[in-house]
C-alpha positions as CSV (number, residue, x, y, z in Angstrom):
1,M,23.0,27.0,57.9
2,N,23.4,28.7,61.4
3,E,22.2,25.5,62.9
4,F,24.7,23.4,61.0
5,I,27.6,25.4,61.9
6,I,26.8,25.8,65.7
7,V,26.1,22.1,66.1
8,F,28.9,20.9,64.1
9,R,31.5,23.1,65.7
10,E,30.4,22.3,69.4
11,S,29.9,18.5,68.6
12,L,33.1,18.2,66.8
13,E,35.2,19.5,69.8
14,A,33.3,17.1,72.1
15,C,33.9,14.1,69.8
16,L,37.5,14.9,69.3
17,I,38.0,14.8,73.0
18,V,35.9,11.7,73.4
19,G,37.5,9.9,70.5
20,I,41.1,10.6,71.7
21,I,40.4,9.4,75.2
22,Y,38.6,6.4,73.9
23,T,41.3,5.3,71.7
24,L,44.0,5.8,74.5
25,L,42.0,3.6,76.8
26,E,41.0,1.0,74.2
27,K,44.6,0.6,73.2
28,N,45.5,-0.5,76.6
29,N,42.4,-2.7,77.4
30,L,41.2,-0.3,80.1
31,D,37.8,-1.6,80.3
32,R,36.7,0.0,83.6
33,E,37.8,3.5,82.1
34,I,35.9,2.9,78.9
35,K,32.7,2.2,80.8
36,Q,33.3,5.5,82.7
37,L,33.7,7.2,79.4
38,W,30.4,6.0,78.0
39,L,28.6,6.6,81.2
40,G,30.1,10.2,81.0
41,V,28.6,10.5,77.5
42,F,25.2,9.1,78.4
43,F,24.9,11.2,81.5
44,A,26.1,14.3,79.8
45,L,23.7,14.2,77.0
46,I,20.9,13.9,79.4
47,A,22.2,16.7,81.5
48,S,22.7,18.8,78.3
49,G,19.1,18.4,77.3
50,I,18.0,19.4,80.8
51,L,20.3,22.3,80.8
52,G,19.1,23.5,77.6
53,I,15.5,23.5,78.9
54,L,16.5,25.3,82.1
55,L,18.5,27.9,80.1
56,N,15.5,28.6,77.8
57,S,13.4,28.9,81.0
58,I,15.8,31.3,82.5
59,K,16.2,33.3,79.3
60,Q,12.4,33.9,79.0
61,S,11.9,34.6,82.7
62,I,14.9,37.2,83.3
63,G,16.9,37.2,80.0
64,N,20.1,37.9,82.0
65,A,23.1,37.6,79.6
66,S,25.6,38.2,82.1
67,I,24.6,35.0,84.2
68,Q,24.9,33.0,81.0
69,A,28.4,34.3,80.6
70,L,29.2,33.5,84.2
71,F,27.9,29.9,83.7
72,E,30.0,29.6,80.5
73,S,33.1,30.9,82.3
74,V,32.9,28.5,85.0
75,F,32.3,25.5,82.8
76,M,35.4,26.5,80.6
77,F,37.7,26.5,83.7
78,L,36.2,23.4,85.1
79,T,36.5,21.5,81.8
80,A,40.1,22.9,81.1
81,G,41.1,21.7,84.6
82,L,39.7,18.1,84.1
83,L,41.3,18.0,80.6
84,W,44.7,19.0,82.0
85,Y,44.3,16.0,84.4
86,V,43.7,13.5,81.7
87,I,46.3,15.0,79.5
88,F,49.1,14.5,81.9
89,W,47.9,11.4,83.8
90,L,47.7,9.6,80.5
91,S,51.1,11.0,79.3
92,K,52.7,10.0,82.6
93,H,51.3,6.6,82.9
94,V,50.2,5.3,79.5
95,S,52.7,6.8,76.7
96,D,55.7,4.8,77.8
97,R,55.2,1.0,77.0
98,V,57.7,-0.2,79.8
99,E,55.9,1.9,82.4
100,L,52.6,0.8,80.9
101,E,53.3,-2.9,81.7
102,G,54.7,-2.3,85.1
103,Q,52.5,0.5,86.6
104,T,49.5,1.2,84.5
105,K,47.2,-1.2,86.7
106,K,48.3,0.6,89.8
107,A,47.9,4.0,88.5
108,I,44.3,3.2,87.1
109,A,43.2,1.7,90.4
110,T,43.8,5.1,92.1
111,S,42.5,7.3,89.2
112,G,38.9,7.4,90.6
113,I,36.2,8.6,88.3
114,G,38.5,11.1,86.4
115,V,37.6,9.9,82.9
116,F,33.8,10.1,83.7
117,L,34.1,13.6,85.0
118,V,36.3,14.9,82.0
119,V,33.9,13.5,79.4
120,F,30.9,14.4,81.4
121,F,31.9,18.1,81.7
122,A,33.4,18.3,78.2
123,I,30.1,17.4,76.8
124,L,28.1,19.3,79.0
125,R,30.2,22.4,78.2
126,E,29.4,21.9,74.6
127,G,25.8,21.3,75.4
128,F,25.7,24.6,77.2
129,E,27.2,26.5,74.4
130,T,25.1,24.9,71.8
131,A,22.0,25.7,73.7
132,I,23.2,29.5,74.1
133,F,24.1,29.8,70.5
134,L,21.0,28.1,69.1
135,M,18.8,30.5,71.3
136,G,20.7,33.5,70.0
137,S,20.4,32.4,66.5
138,F,16.6,31.6,66.9
139,S,16.2,35.0,68.6
140,I,17.7,36.8,65.4
141,L,16.2,34.5,62.5
142,Q,12.9,33.4,64.3
143,T,13.4,30.1,62.5
144,F,14.9,26.7,63.2
145,S,16.4,24.2,60.9
146,Y,16.3,20.6,62.1
147,I,18.1,19.6,59.0
148,G,21.0,21.7,59.7
149,F,20.9,20.5,63.2
150,F,21.1,16.9,62.6
151,T,23.5,17.2,59.7
152,G,26.0,19.1,61.8
153,L,25.7,16.5,64.5
154,F,26.1,13.5,62.0
155,A,29.1,15.2,60.4
156,A,30.8,15.8,63.8
157,I,30.2,12.2,65.0
158,L,31.6,10.9,61.7
159,I,34.8,12.7,62.1
160,G,35.1,11.6,65.7
161,Y,34.6,8.0,64.6
162,F,37.2,8.0,62.0
163,I,39.6,9.3,64.7
164,V,38.8,6.2,66.7
165,I,39.1,3.8,63.8
166,Q,42.4,5.3,62.5
167,G,43.7,5.5,66.0
168,R,44.0,1.7,66.1
169,R,46.1,1.5,63.0
170,I,49.0,4.0,64.1
171,N,52.1,3.8,66.2
172,L,51.0,4.1,70.0
173,R,53.6,6.8,71.0
174,S,53.2,8.7,67.9
175,F,49.5,8.9,68.4
176,F,49.8,10.1,72.1
177,Q,52.5,12.6,71.0
178,A,50.1,14.2,68.5
179,T,46.9,13.8,70.2
180,T,48.2,15.1,73.6
181,L,49.5,18.2,72.0
182,L,46.0,18.7,70.4
183,L,44.4,18.4,73.9
184,V,47.0,20.9,75.3
185,I,45.8,23.4,72.6
186,F,42.1,22.6,73.5
187,A,42.7,23.2,77.2
188,S,44.5,26.3,76.7
189,G,41.8,27.7,74.5
190,M,39.3,26.9,77.2
191,V,41.2,28.9,79.8
192,A,41.3,31.9,77.3
193,Y,37.7,31.4,76.3
194,G,36.8,31.2,80.0
195,T,38.5,34.4,80.8
196,H,36.8,36.2,78.0
197,E,33.4,35.0,79.3
198,A,34.4,36.3,82.8
199,E,34.9,39.6,81.0
200,E,31.5,39.3,79.4
201,F,29.9,38.7,82.9
202,I,31.6,41.8,84.3
203,V,30.6,44.0,81.4
204,K,27.0,42.8,80.9
205,G,26.4,42.7,84.5
206,D,27.7,46.3,85.2
207,H,30.3,45.0,87.5
208,L,33.3,47.0,86.1
209,E,33.9,48.7,89.5
210,W,34.9,45.2,90.7
211,V,38.1,45.6,88.6
212,G,38.5,49.3,89.1
213,L,37.1,50.4,85.8
214,K,34.3,52.8,84.8
215,E,33.6,52.0,81.1
216,K,34.0,49.0,78.8
217,Q,36.4,51.2,76.7
218,D,38.7,51.3,79.7
219,I,39.6,47.6,79.1
220,V,43.0,47.4,77.7
221,R,43.3,45.1,74.6
222,V,46.4,43.4,73.3
223,W,45.0,43.9,69.8
224,N,41.7,44.9,68.4
225,I,41.5,44.0,64.7
226,L,38.8,43.2,62.3
227,E,36.0,45.2,63.9
228,P,32.8,45.0,62.2
229,K,31.9,47.7,59.7
230,S,28.8,49.6,58.7
231,E,30.0,49.6,55.1
232,L,32.9,48.3,53.0
233,T,35.4,50.5,51.0
234,E,36.0,49.6,47.3
235,S,39.2,48.0,48.1
236,E,37.6,45.5,50.4
237,N,36.4,42.3,49.0
238,S,32.8,41.4,50.1
239,T,33.6,37.7,49.8
240,Y,35.6,37.9,53.1
241,Y,32.7,39.5,55.0
242,S,29.3,38.3,56.4
243,Y,26.5,40.9,56.5
244,N,24.0,41.4,59.6
245,L,25.7,38.7,61.5
246,G,24.1,38.6,65.0
247,G,21.6,41.1,63.7
248,K,23.9,44.1,63.9
249,N,23.5,45.3,60.2
250,K,27.3,45.3,59.9
251,Y,29.9,43.6,57.7
252,T,31.8,41.0,59.8
253,H,35.2,39.8,58.6
254,V,35.5,35.9,58.4
255,M,38.6,36.2,60.7
256,H,36.8,38.0,63.4
257,D,36.0,35.9,66.3
258,K,32.3,35.7,65.3
259,G,33.1,35.4,61.6
260,R,32.9,32.2,59.6
261,I,36.4,31.1,60.2
262,G,37.0,32.9,63.4
263,V,34.2,31.2,65.3
264,F,35.8,27.8,64.6
265,L,39.3,29.1,65.8
266,K,37.6,30.5,68.9
267,G,35.8,27.3,69.7
268,F,38.8,25.0,69.2
269,F,41.9,27.1,70.3
270,G,40.5,30.2,72.2
271,Y,41.3,32.7,69.3
272,N,39.9,36.2,69.9
273,S,40.3,39.1,67.7
274,N,40.2,41.5,70.7
275,P,41.7,39.9,73.8
276,N,42.2,41.6,77.1
277,W,45.7,41.3,78.7
278,I,44.7,38.9,81.3
279,E,43.0,36.6,78.7
280,F,46.2,36.7,76.6
281,I,48.6,36.2,79.5
282,L,46.7,33.2,80.7
283,W,46.5,31.7,77.4
284,M,50.2,32.1,76.9
285,L,51.1,30.7,80.3
286,S,48.7,27.7,79.9
287,L,50.0,27.0,76.4
288,T,53.7,27.5,77.2
289,F,53.3,25.2,80.4
290,G,51.5,22.6,78.5
291,I,54.0,22.5,75.6
292,R,56.9,22.4,77.9
293,L,55.4,19.3,79.8
294,W,54.4,17.8,76.5
295,R,58.1,18.1,75.2
296,K,59.3,16.7,78.5
297,F,57.0,13.6,78.2
298,Y,57.6,12.9,74.5
299,F,61.1,14.1,73.6
């Protein structure tokens, strides 16, 4: 079951991004950019496989969790930046039919390999996360389910496929309006997640002195809710908890960022059940900025 959840969550986000971008390009007959997209998918899958092997080798040789968190943080910010590029380039040059007819070819001619890069890093980021999470799951359970792995992958690809098919049948501007907002939320979530992973690097790498702190407890949280518990009270329903998640012998609420629902919200939208102030502020600024520009383009 762990393999299904991990692969489905990570693959679905990549499929959503690829599906949205493909539909935008396909609607406007942007053949060169579509080739960039599929090249990005192909090379990212190869790179993800290589990265997974390297990460496993690094883990076996040094087991340094802080370095893994640093890589994750860098990938998050890089992917978020590239995603912002795609969001607003497409919004500016493709969403308006009049502008599309007169200016799109010129705009595309100067767009370089932006589509390739955003797809490559979006998939590579998911490949990185998948490798990290699967290695963690295997370390805890000492088992691996190929059925769960491939079922999760198939389900995610199927959903992405339906996005592409249905995207051909709806109003162009309405599609842009909805999917661009979704990409804005994705990008903002990546900023928050990347900031959280930077905190993990600082904490696990014993670098708290870099930010003027002595203990992890000195990090100020905006909120800190749904902390895992050693035991439940009579008033708490065990249906809303998972036991021994992560091998910690505690009850974890489904809405905790490592819980059954919270882990999806964290992966898609940057949700965190105990964000620090920098993480929260950057997420708010990113989301506010993105929504303001989204409203400017579509309203």
